[in-house]
N, C-alpha and C positions, 0 to 999 in steps of 0.2 A: 504494500500500500504506500509506504513512504517513498519507495523507489519510483513508483508511478507518478506521485506528486512532484518529485524532483525532476523526473523526465519531462513532465508537462511544463514546469517552470523554466527548465532549460530550453525547451522548444519555443516557448513564448519569448524568452529573452533573445534567442537567436533570430526569431522572426522580427522582433522589434528593432534589433540592431540593423538587420538587413533593410528594413523599411526606412530607418533614419538615414543610413548611408546612401540608399538610393535617392532619397529626397535631397541630401546634400550634393550628390553627384549631379542631379538635375539642376540644382542652382548653379553649380560650376559650369554646366553646359549652356546656360542661358547666355553667357558672354564668352564664346569660344576663343576669340582672339586675345582677350584680356587674360583669360585663364591660362592659355598657352604661354603668354608672356610671363605670367606669374610663376610658371613652372620652369621655363627655359632660361629666363634672365638670371635668377640666382645661381643656376648651374653654370651659366656662362661666366658669371662673376667669380665663382669658385675656380673655374679653369684659368681665367685671366689673372687672378690674384695668387693662386696657390700652385698651379701646375705649369703654367707657361714660363714664369720667371726663372725657375731652375733650368729650363732648357736654354735660356739665354746665357746663364752662368756656365752651364756645361759647355756651350760652344766657346765661350771665352776661355775657360780652363783648358779646352782642347788646343787652343792656339798657344797658351802658355806651355802646355805639355810638349808641343812641337818646337819649343825653344824659339818662338818668333819674338822679335823685339817689337813691342807695341808702343806707339806714341800716343799722345793725348787725342790726336785726331782719329787714331785707330780704335780707341776706347769709347769715343763719343757715340757711335751707333749702338753700342751695347747699353750704355747708360740711357740713351733716348728710348730704346726698345723696352728696357726695364720700366722706365717711367710711363711710357705709353700703355703698356700692359696694365700697370697698376691703375692709371687714370681710367682706362676703358672698363676695368673691373668695377671701379667705384661708381662709374656712370650706370653700369648695368644694375648695381645694387640700388641706386637711387630711383631709377625708373621702375624696377621691380617692386620696391616698397610702395610707390604710388599706385601701381596696378593692383597690388595685393590689397591695399586699403580700399580701393574702389570695389573690387569683387566682394570683399568681406562686408562692406557697408550695404551694398545692394542685396547680397545674400541674406544677411541678418534681417533686413527689412522685409524681404519677401517671405522668409521662413516664419517670422513672427506673425505676419498677416495670415499666412497659411494655417498656423497653429490656432490663432484666434478664430478663424473661420471653422476649423474643425470643432472647436469648443462650442461655438454658437450653433452648430448643427445638432448638438445633443439635445435630448428632451429634458423636461423638468425633473424627472426622477434621477437623472444622472447628477444634476446639481444638488439635489437633496441628499444624495449619498456621498458627495465629495465637497470638501471645503473649497469655496471659490478662490480664496487667496492662494492655496497650495496649487490649484490648477493654473492660475496665471503665472505663478513662480515656475512651474514645470514648463509652461509654454515659453517663457523667457529663457529658461535653461536650455531647452531644445534648440532654440534659435542661436543662443550664445555659444553652444558647443560647435556650431559650424565654423566659427572663427578658430577654435582650438584645433579642429581636424584639418582645416585648410592650412593653418600655420605649420602643422607637422609635415604636411605634404610638401609645401613650398620652401620651408626653411631647413628641414632635416632629410627628407627622403630624396627629393629631386636633386639638391646640391651634392648628395652623396652618390646616387646611382648614375646619373647622367655623365658626370666626369669620368666614371669608370670606362665609358666608351672611348673618351679622349685618351685616357691612359693606355688602354689596350691598343689603340691605333699607334700611339707613339712608341710603345714598347715593341709592338710588332715590327715597326720600321727598323729597330735595332736588331732584334732577334725574336723569332717565334717562340723560342724556349723561355723567354722572360715572362710571357703571359701565362 
């Protein structure tokens, strides 16, 4: 008996999580270009700030390893490339944050309205069995969690996974065994 109740609760929890994630995904799909920018730009910023500058340094160290004598004019392109990569990465971050803010604001607004519409569609007995204050708190929490989920995707998952493609391509160019 207890196992059956636990299984039903687990199934309900799984179904509710799927429903919430599908609605969050639908909100992200409402603005496909902005959402794509929110995912790609932080990854590009990570590549430009963390992965590309060591390649510039590696090329410079390669010239030192070949015992080439470098003048200040020879070093200038490396310094400029290093600075340009850093600035481009920072610009990507700034634009990404603007897009992320926009997507989250519109998503929160739409999800809150959606949650309130769901509440208003309930009958009187539903409100007699549930405290209205806790219902609105849950509706706000439902919409608010969209921001948390979206932030995890754009700040943690995408900037970690997408640069792996860049790293794989760069390492493959040196040796397939490095991947």
